C-alpha positions in Angstrom: -36.0 43.1 15.9 -34.6 46.6 15.0 -35.1 47.6 11.4 -32.5 48.9 8.7 -30.8 52.2 8.9 -30.1 53.5 5.3 -26.5 55.8 5.9 -26.1 58.4 3.4 -30.0 58.4 2.1 -31.9 61.4 1.6 -35.4 62.1 0.7 -38.1 65.2 0.5 -40.6 64.7 2.3 -42.5 67.7 0.5 -42.3 66.4 -2.4 -43.4 62.6 -1.0 -46.5 64.5 0.6 -47.3 66.7 -2.7 -47.7 63.6 -4.9 -49.4 61.2 -1.9 -51.8 64.0 -1.3 -52.6 64.3 -5.5 -52.9 60.6 -5.9 -55.7 60.6 -2.6 -57.4 63.5 -4.5 -57.7 62.0 -7.5 -59.5 59.0 -7.0 -61.5 60.8 -3.7 -63.4 63.6 -4.5 -64.2 64.3 -0.8 -60.2 65.5 -0.3 -59.8 69.2 -0.6 -56.5 70.4 -0.3 -55.3 74.2 0.9 -52.6 76.1 1.5 -51.3 79.7 2.7 -49.7 80.6 -0.4 -46.6 78.0 0.5 -47.4 75.1 -2.4 -43.8 75.1 -2.6 -43.1 73.9 1.0 -45.2 71.0 0.3 -45.3 70.6 -3.4 -48.8 70.8 -4.1 -48.8 72.2 -7.1 -49.7 69.0 -9.0 -53.3 68.8 -6.6 -54.1 72.4 -8.3 -53.4 70.7 -11.8 -55.1 67.5 -10.9 -58.3 68.4 -9.2 -58.4 73.0 -9.3 -62.0 72.4 -8.1 -60.9 71.1 -4.8 -57.3 73.0 -4.5 -57.7 76.5 -2.4 -54.8 78.8 -2.0 -56.4 81.1 0.6 -52.9 83.4 0.9 -51.5 84.3 3.8 -54.4 84.2 5.8 -53.9 80.6 8.0 -56.8 81.8 10.5 -59.3 82.1 7.3 -57.8 78.8 6.2 -58.5 76.9 8.8 -62.2 78.0 9.2 -62.8 77.3 5.9 -61.3 74.2 6.3 -63.9 73.5 9.2 -66.3 74.3 6.8 -65.8 72.1 4.3 -65.2 69.1 7.0 -68.9 70.1 8.3 -69.9 69.1 4.4 -68.2 66.0 4.5 -65.1 66.6 2.9 -61.5 65.7 4.3 -59.6 69.1 3.9 -55.6 68.7 4.3 -54.2 72.5 4.8 -50.8 73.4 4.6 -48.5 75.6 5.9 -45.3 76.3 8.2 -45.7 74.9 11.6 -45.3 77.7 13.3 -48.4 79.8 11.7 -50.3 76.6 11.9 -49.9 76.4 15.6 -50.1 79.5 16.5 -51.1 82.1 14.1 -54.2 79.5 13.7 -53.7 78.7 17.4 -58.0 79.6 18.3 -59.3 78.4 15.1 -57.6 75.1 15.3 -59.2 74.5 18.8 -62.2 76.0 18.2 -63.2 75.6 14.8 -61.7 71.9 14.1 -60.8 70.5 17.5 -63.8 71.1 19.5 -66.1 70.0 16.6 -63.9 66.4 16.5 -63.7 67.3 12.6 -61.3 65.3 10.2 -59.2 68.2 9.0 -55.3 67.3 8.6 -53.0 69.8 9.1 -49.5 69.2 7.4 -47.1 71.4 9.2 -43.7 72.3 7.7 -40.4 74.0 8.9 -41.2 72.4 12.5 -38.5 72.7 15.1 -35.0 74.2 14.1 -34.9 72.9 10.3 -36.5 76.2 8.7 -33.4 78.2 8.7 -35.5 81.1 9.0 -34.6 82.2 12.8 -36.8 82.1 16.0 -39.6 83.8 14.2 -40.1 80.6 11.5 -38.6 78.1 13.6 -41.8 76.3 15.3 -40.0 75.1 18.5 -43.4 75.2 21.0 -45.9 73.7 18.6 -46.4 70.4 20.5 -46.1 71.9 23.5 -48.9 74.1 22.4 -51.0 71.3 20.3 -50.9 68.5 22.6 -53.3 70.1 25.2 -55.9 70.1 22.8 -58.8 67.4 23.0 -59.6 65.2 19.9 -55.9 66.2 18.3 -54.1 63.5 16.9 -50.3 64.3 16.5 -47.7 62.5 14.3 -44.2 63.5 13.7 -42.5 61.2 10.9 -39.2 59.8 11.7 -38.5 59.1 8.4 -39.5 61.2 5.0 -40.9 58.0 3.2 -43.3 57.4 6.1 -44.8 60.4 5.2 -46.5 58.4 2.2 -47.9 55.9 5.1 -49.2 58.3 7.5 -51.2 60.8 4.8 -53.0 57.3 3.7 -53.4 55.8 7.4 -55.0 59.4 8.1 -57.3 59.9 5.3 -60.2 57.9 7.0 -59.1 58.6 10.6 -61.5 60.0 12.9 -60.9 63.6 14.1 -58.3 66.4 13.6 -54.7 65.4 12.6 -51.3 67.6 13.0 -48.8 66.0 11.1 -45.4 67.8 11.8 -43.2 67.6 8.8 -39.0 69.0 8.7 -37.8 71.6 6.1 -38.8 69.0 3.7 -35.8 68.2 1.9 -32.4 66.6 2.5 -33.9 64.6 5.2 -32.1 61.1 6.2 -34.0 57.8 5.1 -33.9 55.5 7.8 -36.2 52.6 6.4 -36.1 50.4 3.8 -38.9 51.0 1.2 -42.1 48.4 2.8 -40.1 47.8 5.5 -42.1 49.1 8.5 -45.7 48.3 8.8 -46.8 52.0 9.9 -49.7 52.6 12.6 -51.3 55.1 14.0 -50.2 55.2 18.0 -47.5 52.3 17.9 -44.0 53.6 18.1 -41.4 51.5 15.9 -38.2 49.6 17.4 -35.8 51.3 14.9 -32.8 49.5 16.9 -32.9 46.8 19.2 -31.2 47.3 22.6 -30.8 46.2 26.2 -28.7 48.5 28.2 -30.7 51.9 27.7 -33.4 53.1 25.0 -33.3 56.6 23.2 -36.7 57.7 22.3 -36.9 60.1 19.1 -39.2 61.8 17.0 -39.2 63.4 13.3 -35.5 64.2 12.3 -34.0 63.0 15.5 -34.5 59.5 14.8 -31.8 59.3 12.6 -29.3 61.1 15.0 -30.7 58.3 17.9 -29.7 55.7 15.5 -26.1 57.4 15.0 -25.5 57.5 18.6 -26.6 54.0 19.0 -24.4 52.6 16.7 -21.2 54.7 18.0 -22.4 53.0 21.3 -22.7 49.7 20.1 -19.3 50.0 19.0 -17.9 50.5 22.8 -20.2 47.6 23.9 -23.2 49.5 24.7 -26.8 48.1 23.6 -28.9 51.0 22.8 -32.8 50.9 21.8 -34.5 53.1 19.7 -37.7 53.9 19.6 -39.4 55.9 16.6 -41.9 57.4 18.6 -43.8 59.0 15.6 -47.4 59.5 17.6 -46.9 62.1 20.2 -50.8 61.7 20.9 -52.0 59.5 21.9 -48.5 58.0 22.8 -47.5 54.5 22.6 -47.4 53.6 26.7 -46.7 50.0 26.3 -43.8 50.7 24.1 -42.6 53.5 27.1 -43.1 50.8 29.9 -41.5 47.9 28.5 -38.5 50.4 27.7 -38.0 51.1 31.3 -38.3 47.7 32.6 -36.3 46.1 30.1 -33.6 48.6 29.9 -34.2 51.0 33.1 -32.4 54.0 31.1 -34.7 56.0 29.1 -33.3 59.4 26.9 -35.5 61.4 24.8 -34.5 63.2 21.9 -36.4 65.9 19.8 -36.3 68.9 17.7 -38.5 71.0 20.0 -38.7 72.7 23.3 -37.9 70.0 26.1 -41.0 71.5 27.6 -44.2 70.3 26.2 -43.3 67.8 23.7 -41.8 64.3 23.2 -40.1 64.4 26.3 -43.0 65.9 28.9 -45.4 63.0 27.1 -43.0 60.0 28.2 -42.4 61.7 31.4 -46.1 61.9 32.2 -46.0 57.9 31.1 -43.6 57.1 33.8 -44.7 59.0 36.5 -48.4 58.4 35.9 -47.4 54.3 36.0 -44.4 55.2 38.9 -42.0 53.3 36.4 -38.6 52.6 37.5 -35.7 54.1 35.4 -33.5 57.0 34.8 -34.8 59.3 32.6 -33.3 62.8 31.0 -34.9 64.8 28.3 -32.7 66.3 25.4 -33.8 69.2 23.1 -33.9 73.0 22.6 -33.6 74.5 25.7 -35.5 77.6 26.9 -34.1 80.1 24.5 -35.2 81.7 21.1 -32.1 80.3 18.8 -30.2 82.5 16.6 -30.0 81.4 12.8 -28.6 78.3 11.1 -29.3 75.1 10.0 -30.8 71.9 12.1 -27.7 70.3 12.6 -25.8 73.3 13.5 -28.1 74.5 15.9 -28.1 70.8 17.6 -24.8 71.1 17.9 -24.5 74.7 19.6 -27.2 73.7 21.7 -26.0 70.2 23.4 -28.3 67.7 21.9 -26.4 67.0 18.6 -24.6 63.5 18.1 -22.2 64.4 20.5 -23.8 65.5 23.0 -26.5 62.9 22.6 -23.4 60.2 22.8 -22.0 61.8 25.9 -25.0 62.2 27.8 -26.2 58.4 27.4 -22.5 57.5 28.0 -23.4 59.4 31.8 -26.5 57.8 32.2 -25.0 54.4 32.2 -22.5 55.3 34.9 
């Protein structure tokens, strides 16, 4: 059964994350919250007031922040570090790999402004982050498809073994997909957001709502499209992918990331490794450095907006 999509509703994942981290830190004295001078992007000012002895603003020094987080984790703590995704995945790449992943430490990276959502141009748009980090051993990668699920993810990962990378969009004005309490969130298990039998769109992050929009347009044309919210990129839900391939025969992936290295590549690996017989196509950021603009504007410009998604699915069904 598909779940309910809420048209016209929006929420701020940064506020939800900040409030959730504050509540978690107030009841668990092992939780530290750290930021690289970006308290606003994850709304963690409340954490600073609630438990100042476990709140650290490192300043614009992401490498140092990750190293400090590793040290805190080695002492039995659970650090949540917050910064923009482009800095978390590339500026502090070596520290994440060697200090955190190599030692399999329980550090949680809350990475904001992912994909083309930052409006800051190619220097601040994290287009490669999943491709860079998916290759790191021990690292779990989660991309919420609904801002409200950010709370469920933070709670689910509090005692999760090993490091976790949580990829968020800009953090405000994001489309709400699910009713409160409607989804039983589990790390590594995809959500069937919309049932369908003719084709499947597998999406993550803010593109889940676009996938549902596309499926609803095609439904009016008599085409039944399944939508899977693949919120966990690593470990990916191979069972859901296999089921979609066998039952619908067509899979289209949709992501706010380069088509190389992210969700599309992960799904392609499952299809190839299991010799699945299905039509398959990836949609996402092409291999270029996009200019300035907001997410939806750039999605349309580079061919993977709503209209492009619908037309691609029509062509795959021919």
